[in-house]
N, C-alpha and C positions, 0 to 999 in steps of 0.2 A: 132133502133140504139143499138148495144149491148154494154156491158161494155167494151169488147175488142177493139171496135172502138173508144172509146173516150180517151183511154190512149195510147199515142205515145210512141214510143221507147225513152227511157230516154237517154239523151246525156249530159255529163258534170254535172250530178245531184250534188247539193250542199250537202256536208257532214252535217249530223245533229249531234249536240253535245248533251251531256247528259241532260243539262238543257233544250234545245229546246224539246227533246223527252218527258221529264217529263211534260213540259206545254202542249204540243200536247195532251198527255193522258188525262190530266185534262179537256182540252176542249172537247175532244170526250166523256168523261164520261157524260158531259152535253148534248151534241148532241144525244147521244144514249138514254139517260133517261129522258130529260126535254121535255116538250111540243113542238110541231112543230114551234109554234110562240115565243119561248123563246128568250129574248134579253139578250146577254152575253157581257161583255166588258172585254178585255185582255190588261194589260199593260206590256211593256217591254222597257228597256232604249234604245234610239237611239244607233245603232251599235249592238245591241243584236241579230239582224236578224229577224225582225218582217215579212219581206216579204218571207223570207225562210220559216218560220214557217207556215204562212197561205197558202203558195204554197203547202206544204206537206199536210196541211189540206184538201185543194181542191182536190189533187190527191187521198188521202185516201177516202174522202167522195164519190167521183165519183165512185171509185171501189167497194163501198158498196151500193150505192143508185142509183135508175133510175130517179134521178132528177137533175136539172141544178143548176149551181152556177153563181152568179153575184158578181163581185168585183167592189167596188166603190172607186174612188179616186178624189181628187179635183183640179189636175193639169195635163196637157197633158204629161209632162215628166214622172210623175209617172205612168200614163197609159201605156206607153211604156215600162218602166222598169219592171212593174209588169207583162205585157204580155210576155215579154222575160224570166223572172224568171219562170213563169208558164210553158212555153214550155221547159225550162230546166229540169223540173219535169215531163215532158211527157204529159202535159195537153193541149190539142188542145183548143185554145181560139180565140176569135174575139173581137177586139177594136171597140166600138161603139163610133165614133167621130161625128163631126158636118156634115160629108159628108153622113153618114148613115141615110137614111130616112125611109127605111123599112128592114125587115129581112126574105126575102123569103127563105134564106138558113139556117135558125136557127137550123133545125133539125141536120145539120152537125156539130154543135158546142155544147159541153156540158157546156161550160164556156164563160162567156162575161165580158170584162173589160171596164168600162165606167167612164167618169167623171160625177159627181153628177149633174151639171147644164145641160149638154147635154142629159143625160137620162131623167131627169125631163121634158125637153121641148119636147123630143120625145113621152114620155107617155102622156103628156098634149095634143099633136096633135091627139092623138088616132090612129097614123099611124103605130105605133110600140108596139108590145105586145111580151113580153117574157113569154112563157108558161112554167108551170111545175117548177118553182124555189123553191128548197128546202132550199138553203143556200145563204145568202147574206153577204158579208164580206166588212166592211166599214173601209178603211184605214184612217189614221189620224182623228180618230172619234171624237176628241175633236172640230172639226169644226162643225157648226150647219146646214150647208146646206143640209145634209143628211136627216134632219127631214122631208123635204118636200116629200121624197120618201117612208117613212115608210108605208103610207097608201096603196101604190102599191104593197107592199110585205106583206100583213096582216097574211099570213099563212106560212111564211118563217122563219126559224131560222136565227136571226140577230147576227153576231159576229162583235163587234167594236174592233178595234185594235188602240192603241196609246201608245205614251211614257209618256204622262201626261194626266191622266183621270180628267182634269178640263176643263169645258166648256169654249169656247171663248166668250160666252155671259153669264154673271153671272145670267141674268133673265131666262136663259134656262139651269138649271143644268142637268147634265148627269144622275143623279138618276131617273129623269122623263122618260127617254127612255131605261134604261138598269136595269134588275133586279138584277144583280150581277157583281161584279168585281173580276177577277182573277189576282193577281199580281205576275209577274215573278221575276227573280233574280234582285237584287240591282246592282247599278253601281260599288259599291265597290267590290262586289262578283265577278262580271265580270272582274273587274281589277285584283283581286287576282288570278283568274283562268286563266288569261292570254288572255282574249278576248277582252278587251279594254285597251287603253293606259292610263298611269297614268298621272294626271294633276297637274301642279304646278300653283297656282293663285297669281298674283301680283296685289294688289289693291292700287290705287291712290285716295286719298280723293278728292272729288268733291262736291262743293256747289250746290245743286239742287233746292234751294228755288225758283228761278226764273221760274222753269218749271211749265206749266199748265197741268191739266189733261183734257182730252177730253171726248166726250160722250161714247167712247168705253172702257173708264176706264184706258187708257194708257196715257203717256205723249204726248202732241200735237207736230206735226212736227215742226210748227213755233217756239214754245218756245224752242225746242231742237236746231233748227238751230241757233237761237239767242244765245244760250249758247255755243254750240259746234263750232261756227264758229269764235268766238273771238280769239285774238291773244294768250291769256294766255292758252286756251284749246288746241290750235293747237301746241303751244310749249310744253305743258305737254304731248301730244300725241306723238310728235317727239322724246321727251326725253324718254318716256317709251319704245318706240320701239328700240332706240339706245342702251338703258340700258339693256333690256331683250330680244330682238328679232333679233338684228343686224345679217343680213345674212341668216335668217330663212324664209321659206315660210310661208306667213303671210296673213290672212283673217281678214279685218277690217269691222265691222258691224256699220252702222250709222242709224239715225233714218230719216234723210231728204236727198234728192238728193243734194241740195245746199251744206250741210255739206260734203258729200262725195266728191263732185267737189273741195271744199277747201282742203280737204285732199290730193286729187289727185295732186293739184298745190303745196301745202306745200312739199310733199315728192319729187316730180318731181324737184322742185327748189334745194332741198337738195342733188339731184343726185342719188336717189334710184329708182329701177325698179319697177314701179307701173301702173296699169291700173284701170279704174273705170267701174262699171257695175250697171245698174238699169233696171226697168221694161220698159224704153223707148229704150233701146238698141236693135238694130235689131238682128234678129236670126243669120244672117251670122256673125255679129260683135261679138255676144255673143260667137258662136262657136269658132272664131278666138281668143278670149281673153281667154276663158277657156283652149284652146289648148296651148296657150302661158303660162298660169298659171301652167299647168300640167307639161310642159318640162323645165321650168325655176326654178332652185333650190332656188334662193333667191327672188322669185317673190313676190310682194305685190299686193293684189287685194282689193280695197275699194269698198263696195257695199251697197244697200239699200234693205232690205227684201228679195230680189229675191232669195238668196242662202240659205235661212233657211230650205227649204225642196226640195226634188227632186235633190239634189246636193250631189255628193260623190267624193271627192278628198282626198283619205287617206294620200297623202304626206304632207297635211297642218301640220305645226309644231306649229304655234301660232295663237290663236284667240284673237283678240282685240275687246273688247266691247266698242266701242266709242260711247256709248249711255246709257241712263238709261231706264229701262222698269219695269212696274208693272206686266208683264205677266210671270208667271212662265213657261208656255209652250214655250215662245219665248226664255227665258233664257236657257232652257235646249236645244232647237233647235239649237241656235247659237253655243253653246259650242260643241254639238254633232258633228259638222262639223270637229272637230279636234281630235275626240276620237278614230278614226279607227287606228288599230295596224298593223304594217308591220314588216317583219323580221328585218328591220334596223331602226325601230321606235317604241320604247316602252313607250315614254313619250311625252308630249306636254305642251305648256304653255298657260295660260290664262291671259291676261291683262285686268283689269276691270277698265274703267274709267266712271263708272256710279253708284258706290256703290251697285252693283247688288248682289255681294256675301254677303254683310252685310245684304240685304234685304231678301234674299232667303236661304242663307246658301251656303257653298261650293258645287260644282257640285257633288261630290262624297259622300256627307253626306246623311245619311238615310232619307227618306221621308215616312210619314205615308199616303200612297195613299189610303187606305180604309177610313181613316178619312176625307181626302180632297174629296173623291168621295161621302160620305155620309153627309158631312157637308162643302160645298164649301163657303157658305156665311160666316161661323164662320172663316174659314181659311184666307179668303181675308180681313176681317175686322180686323184680329189680325197681319197682316204684319207689319213690323215696318215701320213707316213713316219717311219721309226724316229728319224732325226736330229731331227725336229720334236717328237717325242714325248719324247726324252730330254734336250732342251735344258735343261729345268728340273729335271732329276733332281739331287738332292743325295746324293752317294755317302756311305755310312756303313759303315765297315769292320766286317765281321762279328766278333762276340766271339771266335770260334775262331781267326780270322786274326789278330786283335789280339794274342791270347795268344801266337801263334808269333813275333810281332815285339816280344815284351815288353822286350827290351834297348834298344828305341828310345824315348826320352822323348817325341820329337815326331814324329807321323805325318802332321800336316795340312799343307796348302800352299795358300795363298790365291792362286790364278791371277790373279783380277782385280785384286787389290791389287799383286801383283808387276808386272803389266802396266802399270799406272798408274806405278809407280816407274821402270821402264826407259823408258817414253815420255817422262818428265820429264827423264831423263838422255840422251835422243837415242840410245838404244842400239837394236840390232836387236831385233825382237819374239821372234826364236827364243831369245834369252837366257833368257826366262822358262822355255821348255822345258829349256834346259841345267840351270838351278838346280833344276827339278823332278827331272830325271834324276839329279843329283848326290845329292839327298835320298833318293831311292829306292834308289840304289846303296849309300849308307851304311846304309840299314835292313836291306838284304840281307846286307851284310858283317857288321854288328854282330850279327847273330843266327845266323851260321854258323860252323862250324869248318873247313870245306873250300870251295874254290872252286866245285866242282860243286854242293854244297849251296846255296851263296849264289845260283847261278844258277837252281836250281830253286825257291828261295823267290821269285824275281822273277815266276814264273807266278802266284803268289797276288795279285800286284798289278795284274793285267791289268784288272780292273773299275775300279780306281783310275786307272790309266793312261788308259783310255777316258774316264773323267769328266773328268780334267784336260785332256785333248786337246780334249774338246767345249767345255769353258769357254774355252780358248784360242782356238778358232775363233769362238766367240761374240764375242770381244773383236776379232778380225780383221774380222768382218763376213761377207758372203756368200762362200762357197767351195764348190767342187764336192765331190761325194761321193768321187771319186778322190782328191782332195787329202787329205781327212780320213783315208782308209784309208791313204794313203801316210805320212801324219804319225804314225799309230799304229804302223805297221811300222818306221818310221825311229826312233821313240822306243824301240821294244823292242831294236832292234840296238844303239843307242847305249847303252842301259842295260846290256846284256851286256857291251860293252867297258868300260864305267865301273866295273862290278862287278870286272872282271879287274884293272884298274889300281888300284883301292882295296885289293883283296885282297893284291896284291903289296906295295903300300906298308905294309899292316899286318904282313905278314911280315918285311919289312926294318926295321921299327921296333926 
């Protein structure tokens, strides 16, 4: 097979921009001068054109070398998109999917595109062997599934490509598999040059102390559902949308399917055009929903995880993070869905309902990727925790909740002032919490006709309770997280008892 046979006639080839050419030249400097088995990692923000860049790299590599290229992705949608892009660059390629058991025609193709798991299974079966591979490109390289395949390409140049060179598993840092990181232009630079849309972030304070962290290092779905499905958070989400995104095409990211379904019901009840999508949605339904989303100017799509990669709808005008995450990669992936620029779209909005911008910084702020690549443990250990973030929050009761407690003339409680008073009187510090509990109990009893109703009302005060406990802890000084959590649980139990006592007193009057 000659070099002329492997490069097809190029149709509708993507234009390469100066920053892309600059990075391609850097990568080829390593390809031409480093050992054959060198492992190189390349970072470029979402929307910067990573697929365009590595498609040109494949084209140029094949024109100069009599070796083959394998491109690995982690999702079937990305396989198809990548194959199509490569063809646009004139690269004849074949997708290796679950239907491909053998490759008797492999000499006809210079390039193969495969899902990591599929290729791993075929290689393990020893029924499929790709000969003479000189270059392996790993898309979304921060995922760890590709590690299983490295031993099959011991003599190949490995090029990993990602927007966030931070491993999805802290126990398997990327510096273990890559010798070097090349960093592309920053998000702000791409905005300034007109390649990405400018973002405006609107943050709404959310108490996250009830969230639990799972074994994967991120907040669990169950604890997220418990928080984001409650009436206060649903009201806060609806308020944020109507205040900052009314009439705009909006993509809402949630942590759990149950939360997303609640969001769907909330917006549907309010009369807004919305649909729900998750990984259990059938392929036909998914196509119909995405087609509706594309053509409907004010469409709202609430989803879970599935649209973070392999999805590109440039007309999205608002991204709502209706969840908290400890994953820097996920943070950038979600926001990146709105960063595409169009002739009639130069800006988009981010509505943050998970304190994510306070945890990671604004989307367009500079990030020291070299430091993160070399010292991922240090970076993760020094992320701002929820207690530190929420220390300066000033809780404001939502209008809808205030209306429910309309019989109470006073709903405020100055923890710091009360702490000063009891300190001067040489009383125990817990007296402050006792006074706060008494006020909350009165609010619940004054606005309910039944004891059960009064206790149900107390659930609407959980954000206020967390805010007061945090202020109380700040007065005490340094305390452990376990103690903070115990204080909140103890407060809620005592509030329930206080409501019962006040209600009995009310009946006996």
